[in-house]
N, C-alpha and C positions, 0 to 999 in steps of 0.2 A: 313526219310520216307515222301513220298508225299502222301497226303490224296485227294482222287478223289470224289467230291460230284456229284452225278449223278441225283439229283433232276431236275425237269424242270427249264428252265432258269429263270422264274419269282421268284422261291424260292432259286435256287442255288446261285445267286449272294450274297444274304444276309448271307446264311451259310458260304460261303467262307470268306466274310469279318469279320464274327464273329470268325471264326477259326484263321484267320491270326492275329487278334488283340490278340489272346492267344498264338501266337508264332508258330502255325502249318503251315507247307508248304502245303496250300490247294489250290486246283484248280478246276474249274468247268468243268464238261463234261456231260451236259445234255443227258440222254439216252431215253427220251420221248419227242417228239416235240408236243407242245400244241398250237393249232390254233382255232380262233373263228369258229362256224359252218358256212357253206355256206349260210345259211338262218337265219338272225338274228331275224325275226319277231316273231318266237314263244316265244323266250326269252322276247322280249319287251312286247308282249301281256300278258305274264303271270304276269308281274308286276300289271296289271289292275284286276287280279283276285285273289290276295294274301289272301284277307280276307275270301275267300271260304275255305281255307286250314287251319286246325288247326296246321300243322307242315310243314316246308320245311326241308328235310334232304340233306344237302351238303356233297357229297362224299369226297371232297378234297378242299384244299385252291384255287386250280385253279377254281374249281365250284363256289366258292364264287367270285373270281375276275372277271370271264367272266359274271356271273349273274349281279353282280352290275355295271359292265361297260356298260350294256345295259339298265340301268334304265332310263325310259323316264323322261323328265323335269316335275317337280312337283310330281312325284310318291313318295309315302312314304310307309314305312313299317307299317302295321297295328298292333296295340297294342294286338289284339286277336290272332295273329299268332306268333309262336315260331320258332326258327331255331335250327337244330341238327347238331352236328359234331362228326366224329368218333375219333377225336383226338385233341391234344392241338394246332397244327399248324392251323387246319381248324377253331376252336373256336376263335383263336387270329384274323384270317382273318376276321371273322364276327364281332367281336368287333371293329376292325379297320375300318369297314364300317359304324360304328355309332350304331350298335345294343346294347341295354343295356344289362348288364351281366345276368339279370334275364330272358331275352328272348332267352338265348343261353343255349342249353342243350348238355352236353359232358360227357364221361365216368368219373367215380370218379378218383381223383388224384392217387389213390393207386390201380387202375385197373391193373391186370396182363398184359394186353396188350391193345393197343388203336385201336379199330376196331368196326365193326358193333355189334359184340357179346357183347362187353363191354357197348356199348351204349343202347342196347336192355335191358341189366340188369337194367338200370335206367328207361327205358321207359315202361317195360312190367307191372308195377304196375298200370298204368293209363288206364282208359276205352278208347278203341279206336273204338268201334262199332259205325258205322254210321259217322265216321270223315274222312275227306279228308287230304291226305298226298301227297305232291309233292317231288319227288326225283330229285334233281338236280345233274347231272353227265355229262360224256362224252357221245359219241354216244352208248355206251353199258357199261356194268359193272356187278359186282357181285350183285345178287338180294336177297341175304339171308335176310337182314332186311326187305325188302319189303314183302317177304313171311311170315315172323313173323307178321308184321302188318296186312296183309290181313287175317291171321289165327284168328287174334284177332278182326276182323270185320271192319277194316279201308278200305277205298277205295283209292288205290294208284295209282298215275300217275307218269310218267317220263317225264323229260325235259332235252334235250341235249343242255348244255350251251358251249360245246367246242368239239373238236375232238382231238384224240390222233394219233400220227403217229411215224414211226421209224426215228431216227435222221439221219441227213447228215452232219457228222462232217466236220468243216473247217480244212484247213491244220494243224493249231496248234493241234486240237483235233485229227487228224489222227496221228500226231507225238507222242501225249500222248499215244494213244493206242498201238503204236508200242513200246514205251518205257516200259510200263507197261507189255506187252506181253514178251518182252526181259528179264526184270528183275523184276518178280512179288514181290519179297520179299521186294523191296524198295517202293511198292505202297500198299495203303490200300483204298478199295472202300467203300463208304457209299451207301448202296442200300435200297432204300425205296419203291420199286415196283418190283413185279415178271416180269411184262412186260419189265421193264428196263433191268433185268438180261437176258432175252431172247434176247433183242435187242443188248446187249453187246456180247453175244455168237455169234450172226450172224455176227456182225462187226469183230470178231476175226475169222471168217471163220468156226464156229461152235466148236472150240476147246479152252477151257479155259486153260492157261498155269498151269502146275503143280506149286504148291507153292502160287497161288493167294489167297489173303486174303481179308476178307470183314467184315463189320459191317451191320447187317441186322436190319431192325426196326420192324419186325414181324416174327413170326415162319413160316408162309407160304412163306415169301420171303426167309428166311434161308434155307427152304427146297428146294426151286427152285434153290438157288445158289449151294447148295451142289450137287443136281442133275445135274447141268450144269458143275460142275467139280471144283468148288472152294474148295481148300484144307482145309482151316481154316475159319469158319464163326462163328461170336459171335453175339448173340442176344443183342440189345441195344435199349432202349426206344427212340422215335424220339423227344428228348428233348435235346437242346443244352448242358445243364449241364451235363446230362448223357453221351452225345457223346464226350464231352471234356474229361470226366474221363476215359472212355473206350480207348480213343486215348493216353491218358497219360500212361495207362498201356501197350498198344500195343507198344508204343515207347521204352519202357524199355525191350522188349523182344518179343517172339512169342505169338500171340493171341492164347488162348486155344479154341479148338474146342467146339462149343455148343452141346447140346444133339442130338442125331440122329433123 
């Protein structure tokens, strides 16, 4: 069974290396292309106003990477400002950039899912009236958490730290797509984005082959995968240990379909 990691290139390589160390036949096929914005000045200027914000919400690890890549010389993270992450990957990226653990807010370890809803379960008990929050994301995105913060009285701003686009697979990627389409039972897709599912569907000409299997990191992604035509989809936390366990079970037989 070949495991296909579809995360953006910056994260896919690490996932593939980790899975290969555990003996899995893993390969990267990024299904979202992440690039810097055309104009870098807004990100650079935001570093000079961090102290105005009580919280910066980073929607993904890529938001962290691209925001910190544009840090001006001498700019420091203010002690009064905290950073929030929807899941463990983004939180780990923030800590890797030097933020102390106490400055990073994330969902509880035992949260049912890692997303804005689980993060809000931790944030909602705090007073937000009159506070400024900066959401660091791509050129657009889901605004659910921003809506909750605004309803609680916060002033919410958005900053595009990167752009997302459809992938343009190299010949090796095109060959992998063809192999997975011809023999779906021997391939397992790791899906971490609904947009990635849509890009894959387009690369396959709109038709997901019968028998295609996947692990999805969130119920919304699983729903998108099933709607696209994946035969078997299992929910799995976006955690390397959880993914390895799910893959071991999958390698021994058919993945059980998740709830509709």
